[in-house]
C-alpha positions, 0 to 999 in steps of 0.5 A, spaced: 567 428 544 566 429 552 563 436 551 558 434 546 556 428 551 555 433 557 551 438 553 546 433 551 546 430 558 544 437 561 539 439 556 535 432 557 536 432 565 535 440 567 528 443 567 532 450 567 534 448 560 527 448 558 525 455 561 531 458 556 528 454 550 521 456 551 524 464 552 528 463 546 522 459 542 517 465 544 521 470 542 523 467 535 516 466 534 513 473 536 519 476 531 517 471 525 509 473 526 510 480 527 515 481 521 510 476 516 504 481 518 508 487 517 511 485 511 504 483 508 501 490 510 507 493 507 507 489 500 500 490 499 500 497 500 506 497 495 502 493 490 497 499 491 501 505 490 505 502 484 499 500 481 495 506 481 502 510 480 505 506 474 512 505 474 514 512 472 510 519 473 512 525 469 507 531 471 507 538 472 504 544 476 502 548 470 494 548 470 495 548 462 499 542 462 506 541 459 510 547 455 514 543 450 515 546 443 519 544 437 524 548 433 519 552 430 516 554 437 510 551 436 507 547 442 507 539 442 501 535 443 501 529 448 502 524 442 508 528 439 511 528 446 510 521 446 513 520 440 519 524 442 520 520 448 519 513 444 525 516 439 529 518 446 534 513 449 529 511 454 524 509 448 526 501 447 526 500 455 518 503 455 513 498 454 507 503 454 505 510 456 499 514 456 497 521 457 493 524 463 490 530 466 490 531 474 486 537 477 483 538 484 475 539 483 468 539 487 464 533 486 456 534 487 450 529 487 444 528 490 443 523 495 436 522 499 434 529 497 440 533 499 445 536 495 452 533 497 459 536 495 466 533 496 473 535 494 476 530 489 482 529 485 479 529 478 483 525 473 482 524 465 484 518 462 484 514 456 481 507 459 485 503 454 491 506 455 491 507 462 490 499 463 496 498 459 500 501 464 497 497 469 493 499 476 487 501 473 482 495 470 484 490 476 481 495 481 475 496 477 468 493 480 464 491 474 470 491 469 475 487 473 481 485 469 478 487 462 484 489 458 479 494 454 475 498 459 471 504 457 466 509 460 460 506 456 454 506 460 451 499 461 443 498 459 442 498 467 445 504 468 441 507 462 435 505 465 437 508 472 438 514 468 431 514 465 428 513 472 432 519 475 429 523 469 422 521 470 422 522 478 425 529 477 420 531 472 414 528 477 418 532 483 418 538 478 411 538 476 410 545 479 413 551 474 420 553 477 422 560 475 429 559 471 435 562 475 440 565 470 447 562 471 452 566 474 457 570 470 464 567 469 461 559 469 462 556 463 458 549 462 461 543 458 457 543 451 457 536 451 454 535 458 447 532 459 442 538 458 437 541 463 430 538 461 425 542 457 419 541 453 424 541 446 428 535 449 421 531 449 420 531 442 422 525 438 425 528 432 431 532 437 438 529 437 439 525 444 445 528 448 451 524 448 452 521 456 459 521 458 461 516 464 465 517 470 468 512 475 468 515 482 472 511 488 468 506 491 468 509 498 466 516 495 460 513 492 458 509 498 456 510 505 459 505 511 455 505 517 454 500 523 447 499 525 445 498 533 446 491 532 453 492 530 452 490 523 456 494 518 452 496 512 455 499 506 449 503 502 451 506 495 450 513 495 451 513 487 449 508 483 450 506 476 446 511 472 446 516 477 448 523 475 454 527 478 456 534 477 464 536 477 466 543 478 473 545 476 477 550 473 479 551 466 482 556 461 478 560 456 480 561 448 482 567 445 485 573 448 483 571 455 486 564 455 491 565 460 485 567 465 483 561 469 475 560 470 470 555 474 467 550 469 463 544 470 460 538 467 455 533 468 457 525 468 453 519 469 456 513 474 458 507 470 463 503 474 467 504 481 474 504 483 476 499 489 483 499 491 482 498 498 486 504 500 481 509 503 486 515 501 484 513 493 477 510 494 475 516 497 478 522 493 479 519 486 474 520 480 476 518 473 473 521 467 474 521 459 481 525 457 478 528 451 472 530 455 476 533 461 480 537 455 474 540 452 471 542 459 478 545 461 479 548 454 485 544 454 485 540 447 492 538 445 494 538 452 495 534 458 498 535 465 502 528 466 504 521 463 504 514 466 509 510 464 510 502 464 517 499 463 519 493 460 524 491 466 523 496 472 528 494 477 534 494 471 532 500 467 528 505 472 534 510 473 536 510 466 530 511 463 528 517 469 535 520 467 533 520 460 526 523 461 529 529 465 533 531 458 526 532 455 522 535 461 526 541 463 525 541 471 525 549 470 519 549 466 515 545 472 516 538 470 518 533 474 520 526 473 520 520 478 519 513 479 513 511 483 518 509 489 520 517 489 513 519 488 511 516 495 518 516 498 516 519 505 510 514 506 515 508 504 521 510 508 516 511 514 514 504 513 521 501 513 523 506 519 517 503 523 518 496 521 526 497 524 524 500 530 519 495 532 524 489 530 529 492 535 523 493 541 521 486 540 528 483 539 528 485 547 524 479 548 530 474 545 534 479 550 530 477 556 531 469 554 539 471 554 539 474 561 535 467 563 541 463 560 546 468 564 542 467 570 541 459 569 548 458 567 551 462 573 547 457 578 550 451 574 557 453 575 556 454 582 553 447 583 558 444 579 564 446 582 566 439 584 564 436 577 568 442 574 574 440 579 574 433 577 574 434 570 580 439 570 584 434 575 583 429 569 586 433 564 580 437 561 583 444 559 580 451 560 578 452 553 575 445 554 571 447 560 569 453 557 567 450 550 562 445 554 558 452 557 558 455 550 556 449 547 550 448 551 548 455 550 549 454 543 545 448 543 539 451 547 539 457 542 539 452 536 533 448 539 529 454 541 530 457 534 528 451 531 521 450 535 520 458 535 521 458 527 516 452 527 511 455 531 512 462 528 510 459 521 504 455 524 501 461 527 503 465 520 499 460 516 493 460 520 493 467 523 486 468 520 483 462 523 486 464 530 483 471 529 476 468 528 477 464 534 479 470 538 474 474 536 469 469 537 471 467 544 472 475 546 466 477 543 471 483 540 473 483 533 481 483 533 482 485 526 476 490 523 475 488 516 471 495 515 477 499 517 482 496 513 478 493 507 482 487 507 478 480 507 483 477 511 490 479 515 495 479 509 502 476 511 508 475 507 514 470 510 521 473 507 527 468 508 532 473 509 528 475 515 527 468 518 535 467 517 536 474 521 532 472 526 535 465 527 542 467 527 540 473 532 537 469 537 542 463 537 548 469 537 544 472 544 544 465 547 551 463 545 554 470 548 550 470 554 553 464 556 560 466 555 561 469 562 559 463 566 563 459 561 569 463 563 568 463 570 568 455 570 574 455 565 578 459 571 576 455 576 582 451 580 581 444 581 585 444 588 580 449 590 574 446 587 576 439 591 579 442 597 572 441 601 570 434 598 
């Protein structure tokens, strides 16, 4: 009992103990805040990656899509492949599956009288099917959260398209000689036709207008004015027309040869994932139109799959799908985590290294405890001698200082945890205050595309930080405690 009373008394009367408590408190609070912010960014990034990629991805590098045949040697269509997947052992564990075509392309459009070209990743999808596997409709700007998104053009988009057409006609009032299309270029038969006299006749059928959904960053320009205000200007408005150039095969004897093809589409919506890698490169078009443009009717290059229970069934389903899609044919089956393995691993390694470096702050608190305890032992020679002469054992004296270190670590951890949780909960208010005081934006939202700093508090992280800090405070008190326990009472009281 006397050990606890002495520990509490030293804790209340020694000002040096306050320094130890503050050191532990700041170290614990720093670790909690940094872990919460990094976990917030990591969680947000994983949500974006998981949403865009779905649970399991099956893809191939073959430009003409999967080469899976039945018993008669006839190539299977995407619907037949999907049915084969559903009939496999993996079928009952799959909630939704949809085919896609993914290919690199060049996007061309007119902006302020200049023709701009950008490399993009062209993805042909069935919008309802893609929404069923997740990660699509929740990132659309106009059709946000719509369970049945589409490429249909709104009345406003059609009005913008008509406005652009009339403007081009006014600018092309002078006769311009027709330039023949270079040989080898195949036009999309369903693309928007070039305006001529016949199209102005009322009895002519109106060409079908195909929609396209580009990434938000791809369709907008962001710049900072002289006043420091960030302005976001739409380079592609709904109803504006764009031209897509890619490669496709031709039917007939030359079917194996790849040739450049192009098609014209109208912007109908934007994809905004708040990740620049996707928002500045992804472009979605109707699957059937891309199949027709690339002469890939009845083929696809990827399948997106959503599982009923991802964590429980991902490995079983992936193994079952590898039995259907032979890796030797160029097909790959991977979970979204395997697909982005290098990026996710880099995030975890960075988080671990940063935790180790920041834990040195708690180590500094441990060295301060070591120095202060050494001073206390030197000052308390007489008191230690009296206690040992009254019957206190070596273990009892050692327990006083070890318990004192444990008590300092516990109080510091409690205060540090409360401080860290408070800062994490109010980090955006603190950031705005610091921005106002310093005049410099601490968290540039135009860089990260986040409205606020993301945070995520993990209970396991709180437990590990507190246990580690208390252990350091206790361990660094062992050496002074051992020296105190080895002190002989006669030598301690010789000069008293």
